[in-house]
TORZANU-668080 format. One record per residue (C-alpha): residue number from 0; residue in one letter; chain; x, y, z. Coordinates in steps of 0.001 Angstrom, whole numbers, padded with zeros to 6 digits. Layout:
BEGIN
<NUM, "A", "A", <X, Y, Z>>
...
% end
This chain:
BEGIN
<0, "M", "A", <-095364, 013060, -085657>>
<1, "S", "A", <-096159, 011995, -089022>>
<2, "A", "A", <-098322, 013922, -091327>>
<3, "W", "A", <-100500, 011081, -092083>>
<4, "S", "A", <-102746, 008981, -089472>>
<5, "H", "A", <-103027, 005312, -090335>>
<6, "F", "A", <-105065, 002832, -088592>>
<7, "G", "A", <-108503, 001594, -090344>>
<8, "L", "A", <-108860, 003936, -093148>>
<9, "F", "A", <-112321, 005027, -091723>>
<10, "F", "A", <-111610, 004962, -088079>>
<11, "G", "A", <-108776, 005567, -085453>>
<12, "E", "A", <-107504, 004432, -082348>>
<13, "A", "A", <-110179, 007065, -080567>>
<14, "E", "A", <-113037, 005434, -082039>>
<15, "R", "A", <-111559, 001932, -081056>>
<16, "D", "A", <-110902, 002892, -077592>>
<17, "Q", "A", <-114510, 004603, -077346>>
<18, "A", "A", <-116043, 001326, -078345>>
<19, "L", "A", <-114086, -000663, -075865>>
<20, "A", "A", <-115060, 001393, -073221>>
<21, "Q", "A", <-118837, 001172, -074128>>
<22, "R", "A", <-118835, -002520, -075054>>
<23, "E", "A", <-121533, -003214, -072838>>
<24, "E", "A", <-123883, -000670, -074152>>
<25, "A", "A", <-126252, 000000, -076892>>
<26, "P", "A", <-125564, -000092, -079649>>
<27, "L", "A", <-122103, -001527, -079375>>
<28, "V", "A", <-123345, -004946, -077304>>
<29, "A", "A", <-125035, -006162, -080410>>
<30, "A", "A", <-122150, -005371, -082625>>
<31, "W", "A", <-119103, -006944, -080642>>
<32, "P", "A", <-119969, -010435, -081448>>
<33, "A", "A", <-119105, -010171, -085221>>
<34, "L", "A", <-115183, -010040, -084034>>
<35, "A", "A", <-115666, -013282, -081903>>
<36, "R", "A", <-115676, -015267, -085110>>
<37, "P", "A", <-114915, -015101, -088659>>
<38, "P", "A", <-117843, -014177, -091066>>
<39, "A", "A", <-120036, -016909, -092158>>
<40, "I", "A", <-119333, -017945, -095825>>
<41, "G", "A", <-122172, -017964, -098327>>
<42, "T", "A", <-124448, -016037, -096350>>
<43, "P", "A", <-127146, -013474, -098147>>
<44, "S", "A", <-124654, -010747, -097187>>
<45, "L", "A", <-121853, -012575, -098491>>
<46, "P", "A", <-123173, -014361, -101706>>
<47, "E", "A", <-119871, -014667, -103919>>
<48, "A", "A", <-116843, -016268, -102797>>
<49, "R", "A", <-115019, -013050, -103535>>
<50, "D", "A", <-117164, -010982, -101211>>
<51, "S", "A", <-116448, -014075, -098409>>
<52, "L", "A", <-112593, -013533, -098864>>
<53, "H", "A", <-112578, -009681, -098433>>
<54, "A", "A", <-114698, -010187, -095494>>
<55, "L", "A", <-112377, -012604, -094072>>
<56, "A", "A", <-109280, -010232, -094944>>
<57, "L", "A", <-111303, -007424, -092978>>
<58, "W", "A", <-112252, -009597, -090102>>
<59, "G", "A", <-108530, -010619, -089572>>
<60, "G", "A", <-107467, -006852, -090030>>
<61, "F", "A", <-110262, -005862, -087373>>
<62, "R", "A", <-108869, -008600, -085036>>
<63, "F", "A", <-105474, -007425, -085150>>
<64, "R", "A", <-106300, -003783, -084445>>
<65, "W", "A", <-108835, -004368, -082022>>
<66, "A", "A", <-107536, -007410, -080146>>
<67, "G", "A", <-103680, -007778, -081392>>
<68, "D", "A", <-104524, -011169, -082828>>
<69, "E", "A", <-101495, -011790, -084919>>
<70, "E", "A", <-102831, -015177, -085842>>
<71, "A", "A", <-106083, -013597, -087441>>
<72, "A", "A", <-103686, -011083, -088957>>
<73, "A", "A", <-101406, -013625, -090870>>
<74, "R", "A", <-104336, -015567, -092068>>
<75, "A", "A", <-105854, -012017, -093394>>
<76, "R", "A", <-102244, -011179, -094941>>
<77, "A", "A", <-102284, -014389, -097046>>
<78, "I", "A", <-105944, -013712, -098185>>
<79, "V", "A", <-105048, -010029, -099182>>
<80, "R", "A", <-101887, -011078, -101190>>
<81, "D", "A", <-104274, -013211, -103469>>
<82, "L", "A", <-107063, -010681, -103623>>
<83, "V", "A", <-104820, -007641, -104496>>
<84, "A", "A", <-102875, -009894, -107237>>
<85, "G", "A", <-106592, -011291, -108460>>
<86, "E", "A", <-108233, -010604, -111591>>
<87, "S", "A", <-110732, -008090, -112479>>
<88, "A", "A", <-114246, -008891, -111903>>
<89, "G", "A", <-115224, -006927, -115180>>
<90, "E", "A", <-117790, -004524, -113424>>
<91, "Y", "A", <-116932, -001219, -112408>>
<92, "H", "A", <-118475, -001436, -108915>>
<93, "A", "A", <-117267, -004963, -108079>>
<94, "D", "A", <-113826, -004019, -108841>>
<95, "A", "A", <-113940, -000460, -107070>>
<96, "G", "A", <-115519, -002125, -104105>>
<97, "A", "A", <-112846, -004538, -104032>>
<98, "L", "A", <-110057, -002095, -104254>>
<99, "L", "A", <-111716, -000406, -101405>>
<100, "A", "A", <-111761, -003478, -099075>>
<101, "Q", "A", <-108248, -004302, -099864>>
<102, "A", "A", <-107089, -000825, -099227>>
<103, "Q", "A", <-108565, -000843, -095816>>
<104, "C", "A", <-107167, -004378, -095251>>
<105, "L", "A", <-103743, -003071, -095913>>
<106, "E", "A", <-104342, -000112, -093460>>
<107, "L", "A", <-105606, -002408, -090897>>
<108, "L", "A", <-102497, -004620, -091246>>
<109, "R", "A", <-099976, -001869, -091905>>
<110, "P", "A", <-097892, -002596, -088820>>
<111, "F", "A", <-098078, -006274, -089470>>
<112, "L", "A", <-096988, -006446, -092971>>
<113, "R", "A", <-093460, -004430, -092558>>
<114, "E", "A", <-091633, -004850, -095525>>
<115, "E", "A", <-094481, -006841, -097378>>
<116, "L", "A", <-096348, -003477, -097289>>
<117, "A", "A", <-094644, -001904, -100040>>
<118, "P", "A", <-095148, -004806, -103156>>
<119, "L", "A", <-098426, -004888, -101872>>
<120, "Q", "A", <-099030, -001105, -102240>>
<121, "G", "A", <-097738, -001528, -105758>>
<122, "A", "A", <-099921, -004056, -106684>>
<123, "W", "A", <-103004, -002218, -105437>>
<124, "R", "A", <-101712, 000885, -107555>>
<125, "Q", "A", <-101486, -001299, -110553>>
<126, "A", "A", <-105019, -002548, -110020>>
<127, "W", "A", <-106317, 000943, -109098>>
<128, "Q", "A", <-104780, 002404, -112508>>
<129, "Q", "A", <-106295, -000209, -114604>>
<130, "L", "A", <-109702, 000294, -113432>>
<131, "P", "A", <-111985, 000992, -116162>>
<132, "R", "A", <-113289, 004705, -116978>>
<133, "A", "A", <-116065, 005712, -114739>>
<134, "W", "A", <-119354, 006775, -117065>>
<135, "E", "A", <-122334, 006766, -114643>>
<136, "Y", "A", <-122142, 009551, -111998>>
<137, "D", "A", <-122136, 007354, -109159>>
<138, "E", "A", <-119060, 005565, -110601>>
<139, "Q", "A", <-117296, 008991, -111012>>
<140, "A", "A", <-118137, 009719, -107240>>
<141, "W", "A", <-116270, 006075, -106432>>
<142, "A", "A", <-113554, 007260, -108526>>
<143, "R", "A", <-112887, 010114, -106347>>
<144, "L", "A", <-113274, 008084, -103311>>
<145, "L", "A", <-110678, 005704, -104694>>
<146, "Q", "A", <-108482, 008576, -105386>>
<147, "G", "A", <-108594, 009743, -101820>>
<148, "V", "A", <-107981, 006350, -100589>>
<149, "A", "A", <-105111, 005975, -102643>>
<150, "G", "A", <-103519, 009355, -101372>>
<151, "V", "A", <-103837, 007832, -097745>>
<152, "L", "A", <-102588, 004264, -098571>>
<153, "L", "A", <-099594, 005269, -100691>>
<154, "E", "A", <-099220, 008370, -098775>>
<155, "E", "A", <-099192, 010805, -101779>>
<156, "A", "A", <-101079, 013916, -100577>>
<157, "G", "A", <-101759, 015303, -104059>>
<158, "H", "A", <-104196, 012463, -104696>>
<159, "L", "A", <-106170, 013204, -101412>>
<160, "E", "A", <-106205, 016620, -102249>>
<161, "A", "A", <-107735, 016611, -105552>>
<162, "A", "A", <-110295, 014153, -104210>>
<163, "M", "A", <-111287, 016823, -101532>>
<164, "T", "A", <-111397, 019294, -104275>>
<165, "A", "A", <-113709, 017124, -106373>>
<166, "H", "A", <-115623, 016621, -103349>>
<167, "R", "A", <-116247, 020201, -102861>>
<168, "E", "A", <-116932, 020788, -106395>>
<169, "A", "A", <-119844, 018064, -106384>>
<170, "I", "A", <-121500, 019891, -103326>>
<171, "E", "A", <-121417, 023027, -105076>>
<172, "R", "A", <-122245, 021977, -108743>>
<173, "D", "A", <-124092, 018650, -108489>>
<174, "L", "A", <-126242, 018588, -105368>>
<175, "H", "A", <-129556, 020045, -105360>>
<176, "P", "A", <-131011, 021539, -101968>>
<177, "E", "A", <-133467, 018642, -102250>>
<178, "G", "A", <-130783, 016316, -101507>>
<179, "Y", "A", <-130414, 014600, -104972>>
<180, "W", "A", <-127595, 014573, -107248>>
<181, "R", "A", <-128496, 016462, -110316>>
<182, "P", "A", <-126463, 014362, -112792>>
<183, "V", "A", <-128252, 011199, -111308>>
<184, "V", "A", <-131748, 012142, -112178>>
<185, "G", "A", <-131905, 015113, -114354>>
<186, "E", "A", <-134132, 018022, -113471>>
<187, "E", "A", <-137317, 016431, -115063>>
<188, "M", "A", <-139578, 014118, -112961>>
<189, "G", "A", <-140366, 010969, -114257>>
<190, "A", "A", <-137544, 011002, -116871>>
<191, "A", "A", <-134473, 009055, -114934>>
<192, "P", "A", <-133721, 005641, -116012>>
<193, "A", "A", <-134637, 002694, -113808>>
<194, "G", "A", <-132063, 002160, -111184>>
<195, "S", "A", <-131744, 005920, -110263>>
<196, "F", "A", <-131990, 005770, -106481>>
<197, "R", "A", <-129385, 003243, -106482>>
<198, "R", "A", <-127088, 005291, -108212>>
<199, "Q", "A", <-128210, 008261, -105991>>
<200, "L", "A", <-127598, 006005, -102637>>
<201, "R", "A", <-123935, 004994, -104044>>
<202, "A", "A", <-123104, 008407, -104941>>
<203, "T", "A", <-123913, 009638, -101488>>
<204, "Q", "A", <-122046, 006637, -100101>>
<205, "A", "A", <-118864, 007336, -101857>>
<206, "Y", "A", <-118828, 010976, -100801>>
<207, "A", "A", <-119606, 010056, -097061>>
<208, "L", "A", <-116737, 007546, -097138>>
<209, "L", "A", <-114314, 009946, -098842>>
<210, "A", "A", <-115473, 012651, -096224>>
<211, "E", "A", <-114441, 010209, -093475>>
<212, "V", "A", <-111176, 009142, -095118>>
<213, "A", "A", <-110227, 012681, -095249>>
<214, "E", "A", <-111197, 013384, -091603>>
<215, "Q", "A", <-109094, 010309, -090497>>
<216, "A", "A", <-106035, 011091, -092685>>
<217, "Q", "A", <-105847, 014685, -091266>>
<218, "R", "A", <-106532, 013645, -087816>>
<219, "N", "A", <-102809, 015013, -086993>>
<220, "K", "A", <-103509, 018296, -088690>>
<221, "R", "A", <-106116, 019570, -086276>>
<222, "G", "A", <-105761, 023379, -085655>>
<223, "Q", "A", <-103088, 023265, -088691>>
<224, "G", "A", <-105005, 023770, -091599>>
<225, "F", "A", <-107433, 021103, -090966>>
<226, "A", "A", <-110422, 021280, -093570>>
<227, "S", "A", <-113351, 018790, -092868>>
<228, "L", "A", <-115571, 017706, -095966>>
<229, "W", "A", <-118406, 016981, -093411>>
<230, "S", "A", <-118919, 020179, -092768>>
<231, "F", "A", <-118257, 021992, -096305>>
<232, "H", "A", <-121508, 023638, -097844>>
<233, "K", "A", <-122914, 025886, -100130>>
<234, "R", "A", <-125664, 027875, -098620>>
<235, "H", "A", <-126257, 025168, -096197>>
<236, "V", "A", <-126468, 022373, -098689>>
<237, "S", "A", <-123825, 019671, -097912>>
<238, "I", "A", <-123356, 016092, -098123>>
<239, "R", "A", <-125449, 015902, -095086>>
<240, "T", "A", <-128397, 017315, -097271>>
<241, "A", "A", <-128060, 014097, -099611>>
<242, "I", "A", <-127773, 011638, -096781>>
<243, "A", "A", <-131031, 013014, -094665>>
<244, "Y", "A", <-132990, 012922, -098082>>
<245, "C", "A", <-131746, 009262, -098562>>
<246, "A", "A", <-132741, 008314, -095191>>
<247, "Y", "A", <-136169, 009944, -095815>>
<248, "Y", "A", <-136555, 007476, -099012>>
<249, "Y", "A", <-135985, 004506, -096758>>
<250, "F", "A", <-139445, 005078, -095216>>
<251, "Y", "A", <-140995, 006733, -098263>>
<252, "P", "A", <-139664, 005125, -101407>>
<253, "E", "A", <-142550, 005976, -103291>>
<254, "H", "A", <-141818, 009718, -103058>>
<255, "W", "A", <-138807, 009186, -105246>>
<256, "R", "A", <-140271, 010974, -108152>>
<257, "W", "A", <-137850, 010888, -110904>>
<258, "E", "A", <-138422, 007351, -112534>>
<259, "A", "A", <-141530, 006568, -114567>>
<260, "Q", "A", <-142395, 003560, -112018>>
<261, "P", "A", <-142784, 004454, -108458>>
<262, "L", "A", <-140257, 002689, -106041>>
<263, "R", "A", <-141845, -000049, -103850>>
<264, "E", "A", <-138965, -000640, -101390>>
<265, "T", "A", <-135402, 000589, -100962>>
<266, "A", "A", <-134757, -001272, -097788>>
<267, "S", "A", <-132676, -003836, -099378>>
<268, "L", "A", <-130352, -001075, -100891>>
<269, "F", "A", <-129791, 000236, -097303>>
<270, "R", "A", <-128829, -002929, -096514>>
<271, "Q", "A", <-126150, -003512, -099347>>
<272, "Y", "A", <-124843, -000084, -099073>>
<273, "G", "A", <-125882, 001690, -095913>>
<274, "A", "A", <-123093, 001001, -093621>>
<275, "F", "A", <-122036, 004718, -094136>>
<276, "L", "A", <-124819, 005770, -092316>>
<277, "E", "A", <-122998, 005226, -088975>>
<278, "L", "A", <-120141, 007212, -090035>>
<279, "A", "A", <-122536, 009975, -090990>>
<280, "L", "A", <-124541, 010086, -087626>>
<281, "R", "A", <-121301, 010609, -085595>>
<282, "R", "A", <-120141, 013364, -087769>>
<283, "V", "A", <-123453, 015057, -088825>>
<284, "P", "A", <-126329, 013809, -086881>>
<285, "T", "A", <-129281, 014054, -089025>>
<286, "R", "A", <-132832, 013258, -088886>>
<287, "P", "A", <-134191, 010652, -089517>>
<288, "L", "A", <-130763, 008674, -088999>>
<289, "P", "A", <-131521, 007296, -085538>>
<290, "L", "A", <-134762, 005802, -086560>>
<291, "L", "A", <-133504, 004379, -089671>>
<292, "L", "A", <-130601, 002890, -087899>>
<293, "R", "A", <-132682, 001358, -085067>>
<294, "E", "A", <-133964, -000771, -088044>>
<295, "L", "A", <-130701, -001624, -089597>>
<296, "R", "A", <-128247, -002258, -086729>>
<297, "P", "A", <-125530, -003529, -086393>>
<298, "L", "A", <-124410, -002327, -089606>>
<299, "F", "A", <-121655, -004132, -091867>>
<300, "G", "A", <-120751, -003321, -095466>>
<301, "V", "A", <-117617, -005462, -096729>>
<302, "Y", "A", <-117323, -002585, -099298>>
<303, "G", "A", <-118172, 000178, -097313>>
<304, "G", "A", <-116080, 000535, -093934>>
<305, "G", "A", <-116403, -002893, -092302>>
<306, "W", "A", <-118247, -003271, -088797>>
<307, "T", "A", <-119283, 000479, -088855>>
<308, "T", "A", <-121654, 000105, -085749>>
<309, "L", "A", <-118526, -001177, -083847>>
<310, "T", "A", <-116373, 001726, -084971>>
<311, "H", "A", <-118599, 004569, -085009>>
<312, "G", "A", <-122018, 003348, -083168>>
<313, "A", "A", <-120165, 004627, -079704>>
<314, "A", "A", <-120844, 008278, -080603>>
<315, "S", "A", <-124512, 007520, -081566>>
<316, "K", "A", <-126016, 008077, -078201>>
<317, "R", "A", <-127472, 011576, -078843>>
<318, "G", "A", <-130849, 009986, -078518>>
<319, "T", "A", <-133090, 007386, -079316>>
<320, "A", "A", <-135769, 007002, -082295>>
<321, "S", "A", <-138912, 007896, -081110>>
<322, "R", "A", <-142458, 009314, -082001>>
<323, "D", "A", <-140974, 012685, -082022>>
<324, "W", "A", <-138766, 011304, -085256>>
<325, "R", "A", <-142105, 009748, -086795>>
<326, "R", "A", <-143887, 013282, -086338>>
<327, "W", "A", <-140843, 014956, -088062>>
<328, "L", "A", <-140880, 012433, -091013>>
<329, "D", "A", <-144657, 012937, -091281>>
<330, "R", "A", <-144090, 016567, -091580>>
<331, "W", "A", <-141378, 016169, -094400>>
<332, "R", "A", <-143606, 013644, -096041>>
<333, "Q", "A", <-146420, 016378, -096316>>
<334, "R", "A", <-144013, 019098, -097520>>
<335, "L", "A", <-142609, 016734, -100325>>
<336, "L", "A", <-146529, 015780, -101114>>
<337, "V", "A", <-146960, 019498, -101648>>
<338, "K", "A", <-144163, 020102, -103877>>
<339, "G", "A", <-144957, 016823, -106078>>
% end
């Protein structure tokens, strides 16, 4: 058996088979139509041509893995060839997101590409190595995510191990018990620059996606030195802590107290970056995720895992949002008001 598990980068055959078995049940029943036809181009969720091309390539890869659709795979292959050889967008997160989507496409299409895989891997490596230096903390988190992705895509264990080590160090050094990344906000209320919650969410997204990349890549190592980043913690502070607090600020954005001006809403940021929350609910069931996901599903992130309700929603039947979650949120809100 290979030391590597290749399928969909963030999901494997087990997730696909579970989704197939529960396709008529919530929340899967609302997610399945996305695979019936290619994603619409020029919609609010895919405003740029580059976004649409990545979404079309992902769709073809998903169709290949989920339905054996080789015609869709052939179209996706042609798109990926052009994307991997394309020019930089000139902005860190745009280029990093493109590299992530392209890597997921290559993983999805790996059996179909055959002898074409190696040159495409080489082109992807070159683009990854030319990515500008990461300066902001969320960019650094994304750099670690891409290093882990490179380890899987290129089957170079050193990259994955280095990314996992960086993930653990970030939990130990950078994550406050109240769920914020210290380098994003500093320690003084009202001192963080505008956009700090966007950086908070992006950093949490990157570390959550890296945890799932490592989980899937190590699937064949269960019981043989398997190390889960989802469960790593320091005094019970873990990636779950960051996710829980991010979700809290979806409902109470005004309590994000590190910027001079209170936030008025965060829902648009969650629609843009929040597809990873479906993965999180599967791995580390965390209040108040069920209530949040009830409002956002079905989730899709062209630069964040693809159709994640489809891939990970089947395991999210641990309970539905109810007034109990609201009561819990209200208690948490009162606690933070006292601290603030």
